[in-house]
mmCIF file of the C-alpha atoms, coordinates in Angstrom:
data_MODEL
# 
_entry.id   MODEL 
# 
loop_
_atom_site.group_PDB 
_atom_site.id 
_atom_site.type_symbol 
_atom_site.label_atom_id 
_atom_site.label_alt_id 
_atom_site.label_comp_id 
_atom_site.label_asym_id 
_atom_site.label_entity_id 
_atom_site.label_seq_id 
_atom_site.pdbx_PDB_ins_code 
_atom_site.Cartn_x 
_atom_site.Cartn_y 
_atom_site.Cartn_z 
_atom_site.occupancy 
_atom_site.B_iso_or_equiv 
_atom_site.pdbx_formal_charge 
_atom_site.auth_seq_id 
_atom_site.auth_comp_id 
_atom_site.auth_asym_id 
_atom_site.auth_atom_id 
_atom_site.pdbx_PDB_model_num 
ATOM 1   C CA . UNK A 1 1   ? 8.082  65.175 -226.608 1.00 0.00 ? 1   UNK A CA 1 
ATOM 2   C CA . UNK A 1 2   ? 9.893  62.186 -224.700 1.00 0.00 ? 2   UNK A CA 1 
ATOM 3   C CA . UNK A 1 3   ? 12.593 60.199 -226.317 1.00 0.00 ? 3   UNK A CA 1 
ATOM 4   C CA . UNK A 1 4   ? 11.925 56.455 -227.068 1.00 0.00 ? 4   UNK A CA 1 
ATOM 5   C CA . UNK A 1 5   ? 14.512 54.594 -225.002 1.00 0.00 ? 5   UNK A CA 1 
ATOM 6   C CA . UNK A 1 6   ? 13.581 51.091 -225.667 1.00 0.00 ? 6   UNK A CA 1 
ATOM 7   C CA . UNK A 1 7   ? 12.824 48.686 -228.403 1.00 0.00 ? 7   UNK A CA 1 
ATOM 8   C CA . UNK A 1 8   ? 11.046 45.128 -228.389 1.00 0.00 ? 8   UNK A CA 1 
ATOM 9   C CA . UNK A 1 9   ? 9.899  42.764 -231.177 1.00 0.00 ? 9   UNK A CA 1 
ATOM 10  C CA . UNK A 1 10  ? 8.305  39.533 -231.478 1.00 0.00 ? 10  UNK A CA 1 
ATOM 11  C CA . UNK A 1 11  ? 8.798  37.522 -234.829 1.00 0.00 ? 11  UNK A CA 1 
ATOM 12  C CA . UNK A 1 12  ? 6.498  34.611 -235.843 1.00 0.00 ? 12  UNK A CA 1 
ATOM 13  C CA . UNK A 1 13  ? 7.189  32.537 -238.668 1.00 0.00 ? 13  UNK A CA 1 
ATOM 14  C CA . UNK A 1 14  ? 4.166  30.992 -240.362 1.00 0.00 ? 14  UNK A CA 1 
ATOM 15  C CA . UNK A 1 15  ? 6.272  28.666 -242.451 1.00 0.00 ? 15  UNK A CA 1 
ATOM 16  C CA . UNK A 1 16  ? 7.939  27.125 -239.199 1.00 0.00 ? 16  UNK A CA 1 
ATOM 17  C CA . UNK A 1 17  ? 4.403  26.536 -237.734 1.00 0.00 ? 17  UNK A CA 1 
ATOM 18  C CA . UNK A 1 18  ? 3.203  24.958 -241.077 1.00 0.00 ? 18  UNK A CA 1 
ATOM 19  C CA . UNK A 1 19  ? 6.103  22.579 -241.424 1.00 0.00 ? 19  UNK A CA 1 
ATOM 20  C CA . UNK A 1 20  ? 5.526  21.499 -237.714 1.00 0.00 ? 20  UNK A CA 1 
ATOM 21  C CA . UNK A 1 21  ? 1.911  20.579 -238.491 1.00 0.00 ? 21  UNK A CA 1 
ATOM 22  C CA . UNK A 1 22  ? 2.860  19.028 -241.695 1.00 0.00 ? 22  UNK A CA 1 
ATOM 23  C CA . UNK A 1 23  ? 5.698  17.009 -239.596 1.00 0.00 ? 23  UNK A CA 1 
ATOM 24  C CA . UNK A 1 24  ? 3.042  15.995 -236.915 1.00 0.00 ? 24  UNK A CA 1 
ATOM 25  C CA . UNK A 1 25  ? 0.454  15.002 -239.489 1.00 0.00 ? 25  UNK A CA 1 
ATOM 26  C CA . UNK A 1 26  ? 2.888  12.940 -241.317 1.00 0.00 ? 26  UNK A CA 1 
ATOM 27  C CA . UNK A 1 27  ? 4.130  11.189 -237.824 1.00 0.00 ? 27  UNK A CA 1 
ATOM 28  C CA . UNK A 1 28  ? 0.374  10.463 -236.998 1.00 0.00 ? 28  UNK A CA 1 
ATOM 29  C CA . UNK A 1 29  ? -0.114 8.914  -240.289 1.00 0.00 ? 29  UNK A CA 1 
ATOM 30  C CA . UNK A 1 30  ? 3.062  6.759  -239.973 1.00 0.00 ? 30  UNK A CA 1 
ATOM 31  C CA . UNK A 1 31  ? 1.907  5.565  -236.551 1.00 0.00 ? 31  UNK A CA 1 
ATOM 32  C CA . UNK A 1 32  ? -1.845 4.755  -237.635 1.00 0.00 ? 32  UNK A CA 1 
ATOM 33  C CA . UNK A 1 33  ? -0.376 2.808  -240.628 1.00 0.00 ? 33  UNK A CA 1 
ATOM 34  C CA . UNK A 1 34  ? 1.985  0.964  -238.591 1.00 0.00 ? 34  UNK A CA 1 
ATOM 35  C CA . UNK A 1 35  ? -1.024 0.462  -235.886 1.00 0.00 ? 35  UNK A CA 1 
ATOM 36  C CA . UNK A 1 36  ? 1.386  -1.444 -233.698 1.00 0.00 ? 36  UNK A CA 1 
ATOM 37  C CA . UNK A 1 37  ? 1.984  1.522  -231.180 1.00 0.00 ? 37  UNK A CA 1 
ATOM 38  C CA . UNK A 1 38  ? -0.246 2.385  -228.392 1.00 0.00 ? 38  UNK A CA 1 
ATOM 39  C CA . UNK A 1 39  ? -2.600 5.086  -229.345 1.00 0.00 ? 39  UNK A CA 1 
ATOM 40  C CA . UNK A 1 40  ? -1.090 7.430  -226.290 1.00 0.00 ? 40  UNK A CA 1 
ATOM 41  C CA . UNK A 1 41  ? 2.345  7.411  -228.006 1.00 0.00 ? 41  UNK A CA 1 
ATOM 42  C CA . UNK A 1 42  ? 0.521  9.192  -231.376 1.00 0.00 ? 42  UNK A CA 1 
ATOM 43  C CA . UNK A 1 43  ? -0.737 11.754 -228.825 1.00 0.00 ? 43  UNK A CA 1 
ATOM 44  C CA . UNK A 1 44  ? 2.827  12.387 -227.312 1.00 0.00 ? 44  UNK A CA 1 
ATOM 45  C CA . UNK A 1 45  ? 4.538  12.480 -230.437 1.00 0.00 ? 45  UNK A CA 1 
ATOM 46  C CA . UNK A 1 46  ? 1.845  15.237 -231.782 1.00 0.00 ? 46  UNK A CA 1 
ATOM 47  C CA . UNK A 1 47  ? 2.201  17.470 -228.947 1.00 0.00 ? 47  UNK A CA 1 
ATOM 48  C CA . UNK A 1 48  ? 5.878  17.253 -228.640 1.00 0.00 ? 48  UNK A CA 1 
ATOM 49  C CA . UNK A 1 49  ? 6.124  17.891 -232.472 1.00 0.00 ? 49  UNK A CA 1 
ATOM 50  C CA . UNK A 1 50  ? 3.635  21.004 -232.022 1.00 0.00 ? 50  UNK A CA 1 
ATOM 51  C CA . UNK A 1 51  ? 5.277  22.576 -229.087 1.00 0.00 ? 51  UNK A CA 1 
ATOM 52  C CA . UNK A 1 52  ? 8.704  22.272 -230.900 1.00 0.00 ? 52  UNK A CA 1 
ATOM 53  C CA . UNK A 1 53  ? 7.360  24.089 -233.795 1.00 0.00 ? 53  UNK A CA 1 
ATOM 54  C CA . UNK A 1 54  ? 5.941  26.633 -231.685 1.00 0.00 ? 54  UNK A CA 1 
ATOM 55  C CA . UNK A 1 55  ? 9.260  27.320 -229.824 1.00 0.00 ? 55  UNK A CA 1 
ATOM 56  C CA . UNK A 1 56  ? 11.511 27.617 -232.801 1.00 0.00 ? 56  UNK A CA 1 
ATOM 57  C CA . UNK A 1 57  ? 9.009  29.852 -234.952 1.00 0.00 ? 57  UNK A CA 1 
ATOM 58  C CA . UNK A 1 58  ? 9.211  32.534 -232.472 1.00 0.00 ? 58  UNK A CA 1 
ATOM 59  C CA . UNK A 1 59  ? 12.048 35.140 -231.582 1.00 0.00 ? 59  UNK A CA 1 
ATOM 60  C CA . UNK A 1 60  ? 11.928 37.922 -229.217 1.00 0.00 ? 60  UNK A CA 1 
ATOM 61  C CA . UNK A 1 61  ? 14.199 40.850 -229.057 1.00 0.00 ? 61  UNK A CA 1 
ATOM 62  C CA . UNK A 1 62  ? 14.253 43.634 -226.468 1.00 0.00 ? 62  UNK A CA 1 
ATOM 63  C CA . UNK A 1 63  ? 16.645 46.459 -226.408 1.00 0.00 ? 63  UNK A CA 1 
ATOM 64  C CA . UNK A 1 64  ? 16.896 49.069 -223.702 1.00 0.00 ? 64  UNK A CA 1 
ATOM 65  C CA . UNK A 1 65  ? 18.485 50.032 -220.437 1.00 0.00 ? 65  UNK A CA 1 
ATOM 66  C CA . UNK A 1 66  ? 21.911 49.073 -221.755 1.00 0.00 ? 66  UNK A CA 1 
ATOM 67  C CA . UNK A 1 67  ? 21.133 45.544 -222.308 1.00 0.00 ? 67  UNK A CA 1 
ATOM 68  C CA . UNK A 1 68  ? 20.171 43.421 -225.383 1.00 0.00 ? 68  UNK A CA 1 
ATOM 69  C CA . UNK A 1 69  ? 17.505 40.385 -224.452 1.00 0.00 ? 69  UNK A CA 1 
ATOM 70  C CA . UNK A 1 70  ? 17.038 37.629 -227.052 1.00 0.00 ? 70  UNK A CA 1 
ATOM 71  C CA . UNK A 1 71  ? 14.932 34.832 -226.564 1.00 0.00 ? 71  UNK A CA 1 
ATOM 72  C CA . UNK A 1 72  ? 12.950 31.871 -228.337 1.00 0.00 ? 72  UNK A CA 1 
ATOM 73  C CA . UNK A 1 73  ? 9.562  30.876 -227.879 1.00 0.00 ? 73  UNK A CA 1 
ATOM 74  C CA . UNK A 1 74  ? 6.524  32.623 -226.914 1.00 0.00 ? 74  UNK A CA 1 
ATOM 75  C CA . UNK A 1 75  ? 7.501  33.194 -223.469 1.00 0.00 ? 75  UNK A CA 1 
ATOM 76  C CA . UNK A 1 76  ? 11.195 33.795 -224.654 1.00 0.00 ? 76  UNK A CA 1 
ATOM 77  C CA . UNK A 1 77  ? 12.416 30.662 -222.682 1.00 0.00 ? 77  UNK A CA 1 
ATOM 78  C CA . UNK A 1 78  ? 16.131 30.521 -222.378 1.00 0.00 ? 78  UNK A CA 1 
ATOM 79  C CA . UNK A 1 79  ? 16.691 34.105 -222.977 1.00 0.00 ? 79  UNK A CA 1 
ATOM 80  C CA . UNK A 1 80  ? 19.974 35.565 -223.597 1.00 0.00 ? 80  UNK A CA 1 
ATOM 81  C CA . UNK A 1 81  ? 21.028 38.745 -222.063 1.00 0.00 ? 81  UNK A CA 1 
ATOM 82  C CA . UNK A 1 82  ? 23.858 41.118 -223.267 1.00 0.00 ? 82  UNK A CA 1 
ATOM 83  C CA . UNK A 1 83  ? 25.151 44.163 -222.431 1.00 0.00 ? 83  UNK A CA 1 
ATOM 84  C CA . UNK A 1 84  ? 25.363 46.757 -225.154 1.00 0.00 ? 84  UNK A CA 1 
ATOM 85  C CA . UNK A 1 85  ? 28.650 47.367 -224.268 1.00 0.00 ? 85  UNK A CA 1 
ATOM 86  C CA . UNK A 1 86  ? 29.477 43.566 -225.422 1.00 0.00 ? 86  UNK A CA 1 
ATOM 87  C CA . UNK A 1 87  ? 28.631 44.874 -229.169 1.00 0.00 ? 87  UNK A CA 1 
ATOM 88  C CA . UNK A 1 88  ? 31.512 45.726 -231.428 1.00 0.00 ? 88  UNK A CA 1 
ATOM 89  C CA . UNK A 1 89  ? 29.306 46.340 -234.348 1.00 0.00 ? 89  UNK A CA 1 
ATOM 90  C CA . UNK A 1 90  ? 25.776 46.103 -235.178 1.00 0.00 ? 90  UNK A CA 1 
ATOM 91  C CA . UNK A 1 91  ? 24.137 46.457 -238.837 1.00 0.00 ? 91  UNK A CA 1 
ATOM 92  C CA . UNK A 1 92  ? 20.974 45.564 -240.387 1.00 0.00 ? 92  UNK A CA 1 
ATOM 93  C CA . UNK A 1 93  ? 20.747 43.029 -243.027 1.00 0.00 ? 93  UNK A CA 1 
ATOM 94  C CA . UNK A 1 94  ? 17.836 41.997 -245.430 1.00 0.00 ? 94  UNK A CA 1 
ATOM 95  C CA . UNK A 1 95  ? 18.159 38.149 -245.587 1.00 0.00 ? 95  UNK A CA 1 
ATOM 96  C CA . UNK A 1 96  ? 16.576 36.188 -248.315 1.00 0.00 ? 96  UNK A CA 1 
ATOM 97  C CA . UNK A 1 97  ? 14.690 32.674 -247.524 1.00 0.00 ? 97  UNK A CA 1 
ATOM 98  C CA . UNK A 1 98  ? 17.855 30.642 -248.313 1.00 0.00 ? 98  UNK A CA 1 
ATOM 99  C CA . UNK A 1 99  ? 20.027 32.774 -246.212 1.00 0.00 ? 99  UNK A CA 1 
ATOM 100 C CA . UNK A 1 100 ? 17.528 32.437 -243.373 1.00 0.00 ? 100 UNK A CA 1 
ATOM 101 C CA . UNK A 1 101 ? 18.466 28.861 -243.211 1.00 0.00 ? 101 UNK A CA 1 
ATOM 102 C CA . UNK A 1 102 ? 22.289 29.647 -243.102 1.00 0.00 ? 102 UNK A CA 1 
ATOM 103 C CA . UNK A 1 103 ? 22.946 29.376 -247.079 1.00 0.00 ? 103 UNK A CA 1 
ATOM 104 C CA . UNK A 1 104 ? 25.078 31.903 -248.612 1.00 0.00 ? 104 UNK A CA 1 
ATOM 105 C CA . UNK A 1 105 ? 25.623 33.931 -245.526 1.00 0.00 ? 105 UNK A CA 1 
ATOM 106 C CA . UNK A 1 106 ? 29.103 34.589 -243.794 1.00 0.00 ? 106 UNK A CA 1 
ATOM 107 C CA . UNK A 1 107 ? 29.801 31.900 -240.962 1.00 0.00 ? 107 UNK A CA 1 
ATOM 108 C CA . UNK A 1 108 ? 32.058 31.683 -238.015 1.00 0.00 ? 108 UNK A CA 1 
ATOM 109 C CA . UNK A 1 109 ? 32.992 29.107 -235.470 1.00 0.00 ? 109 UNK A CA 1 
ATOM 110 C CA . UNK A 1 110 ? 30.862 31.400 -233.213 1.00 0.00 ? 110 UNK A CA 1 
ATOM 111 C CA . UNK A 1 111 ? 27.616 32.120 -234.727 1.00 0.00 ? 111 UNK A CA 1 
ATOM 112 C CA . UNK A 1 112 ? 23.994 32.231 -233.225 1.00 0.00 ? 112 UNK A CA 1 
ATOM 113 C CA . UNK A 1 113 ? 21.360 32.393 -235.558 1.00 0.00 ? 113 UNK A CA 1 
ATOM 114 C CA . UNK A 1 114 ? 18.013 33.181 -234.511 1.00 0.00 ? 114 UNK A CA 1 
ATOM 115 C CA . UNK A 1 115 ? 16.458 34.142 -237.793 1.00 0.00 ? 115 UNK A CA 1 
ATOM 116 C CA . UNK A 1 116 ? 12.678 32.726 -238.429 1.00 0.00 ? 116 UNK A CA 1 
ATOM 117 C CA . UNK A 1 117 ? 11.881 34.472 -241.697 1.00 0.00 ? 117 UNK A CA 1 
ATOM 118 C CA . UNK A 1 118 ? 13.328 36.318 -244.438 1.00 0.00 ? 118 UNK A CA 1 
ATOM 119 C CA . UNK A 1 119 ? 13.490 40.182 -244.443 1.00 0.00 ? 119 UNK A CA 1 
ATOM 120 C CA . UNK A 1 120 ? 15.133 42.472 -241.906 1.00 0.00 ? 120 UNK A CA 1 
ATOM 121 C CA . UNK A 1 121 ? 17.436 41.126 -239.699 1.00 0.00 ? 121 UNK A CA 1 
ATOM 122 C CA . UNK A 1 122 ? 19.592 42.848 -236.789 1.00 0.00 ? 122 UNK A CA 1 
ATOM 123 C CA . UNK A 1 123 ? 23.462 41.413 -236.906 1.00 0.00 ? 123 UNK A CA 1 
ATOM 124 C CA . UNK A 1 124 ? 25.555 41.829 -234.168 1.00 0.00 ? 124 UNK A CA 1 
ATOM 125 C CA . UNK A 1 125 ? 29.213 41.177 -233.945 1.00 0.00 ? 125 UNK A CA 1 
ATOM 126 C CA . UNK A 1 126 ? 30.185 40.779 -230.227 1.00 0.00 ? 126 UNK A CA 1 
ATOM 127 C CA . UNK A 1 127 ? 33.808 41.734 -228.957 1.00 0.00 ? 127 UNK A CA 1 
ATOM 128 C CA . UNK A 1 128 ? 34.407 38.262 -228.348 1.00 0.00 ? 128 UNK A CA 1 
ATOM 129 C CA . UNK A 1 129 ? 34.086 37.677 -232.144 1.00 0.00 ? 129 UNK A CA 1 
ATOM 130 C CA . UNK A 1 130 ? 30.663 35.855 -232.050 1.00 0.00 ? 130 UNK A CA 1 
ATOM 131 C CA . UNK A 1 131 ? 27.952 36.544 -234.658 1.00 0.00 ? 131 UNK A CA 1 
ATOM 132 C CA . UNK A 1 132 ? 24.450 36.763 -233.649 1.00 0.00 ? 132 UNK A CA 1 
ATOM 133 C CA . UNK A 1 133 ? 21.613 37.462 -236.299 1.00 0.00 ? 133 UNK A CA 1 
ATOM 134 C CA . UNK A 1 134 ? 18.101 37.996 -235.073 1.00 0.00 ? 134 UNK A CA 1 
ATOM 135 C CA . UNK A 1 135 ? 14.860 38.424 -236.995 1.00 0.00 ? 135 UNK A CA 1 
ATOM 136 C CA . UNK A 1 136 ? 13.508 41.833 -236.200 1.00 0.00 ? 136 UNK A CA 1 
ATOM 137 C CA . UNK A 1 137 ? 11.012 44.389 -238.372 1.00 0.00 ? 137 UNK A CA 1 
ATOM 138 C CA . UNK A 1 138 ? 13.052 47.325 -237.352 1.00 0.00 ? 138 UNK A CA 1 
ATOM 139 C CA . UNK A 1 139 ? 16.781 46.709 -237.026 1.00 0.00 ? 139 UNK A CA 1 
ATOM 140 C CA . UNK A 1 140 ? 17.756 50.169 -237.600 1.00 0.00 ? 140 UNK A CA 1 
ATOM 141 C CA . UNK A 1 141 ? 15.846 51.480 -234.527 1.00 0.00 ? 141 UNK A CA 1 
ATOM 142 C CA . UNK A 1 142 ? 17.429 48.905 -232.629 1.00 0.00 ? 142 UNK A CA 1 
ATOM 143 C CA . UNK A 1 143 ? 21.058 49.860 -233.769 1.00 0.00 ? 143 UNK A CA 1 
ATOM 144 C CA . UNK A 1 144 ? 20.293 53.322 -232.908 1.00 0.00 ? 144 UNK A CA 1 
ATOM 145 C CA . UNK A 1 145 ? 19.416 52.228 -229.043 1.00 0.00 ? 145 UNK A CA 1 
ATOM 146 C CA . UNK A 1 146 ? 22.440 49.729 -229.077 1.00 0.00 ? 146 UNK A CA 1 
ATOM 147 C CA . UNK A 1 147 ? 24.788 52.750 -229.950 1.00 0.00 ? 147 UNK A CA 1 
ATOM 148 C CA . UNK A 1 148 ? 23.265 54.745 -226.991 1.00 0.00 ? 148 UNK A CA 1 
ATOM 149 C CA . UNK A 1 149 ? 21.159 57.249 -228.968 1.00 0.00 ? 149 UNK A CA 1 
ATOM 150 C CA . UNK A 1 150 ? 18.006 58.669 -227.928 1.00 0.00 ? 150 UNK A CA 1 
ATOM 151 C CA . UNK A 1 151 ? 15.144 58.073 -230.717 1.00 0.00 ? 151 UNK A CA 1 
ATOM 152 C CA . UNK A 1 152 ? 12.368 60.768 -230.763 1.00 0.00 ? 152 UNK A CA 1 
# 
């Protein structure tokens, strides 16, 4: 039996997507009501709102080979790559809906929040003091790999 040496996850928030569709519909209704803007501006607004909703509703995490990759969007655009040696501490948290949006959580001047839904979250404290929270289905497995342990 071989040991697992990598972990990856993709988390998509349906509520973020639904909010994007609702905002797009409201914007389109406002444009039609005003009826002063050219028709193509409504299409541009709708497409940009939907692309933004898709981008902010997806979080990707990959742990393995001494690195952690965190990215937003379906293609993990603007990924951030960290060395596992940059992690001072890692723990799992179970965030509520309010905590996903930053309420009732410990904040630092250097906090990166990549949480898109309530539930299991990986919390990383880097050696420079930054705190990163990432939505992922199995934060405990990611933590074991960050600590350099082989997982059967």
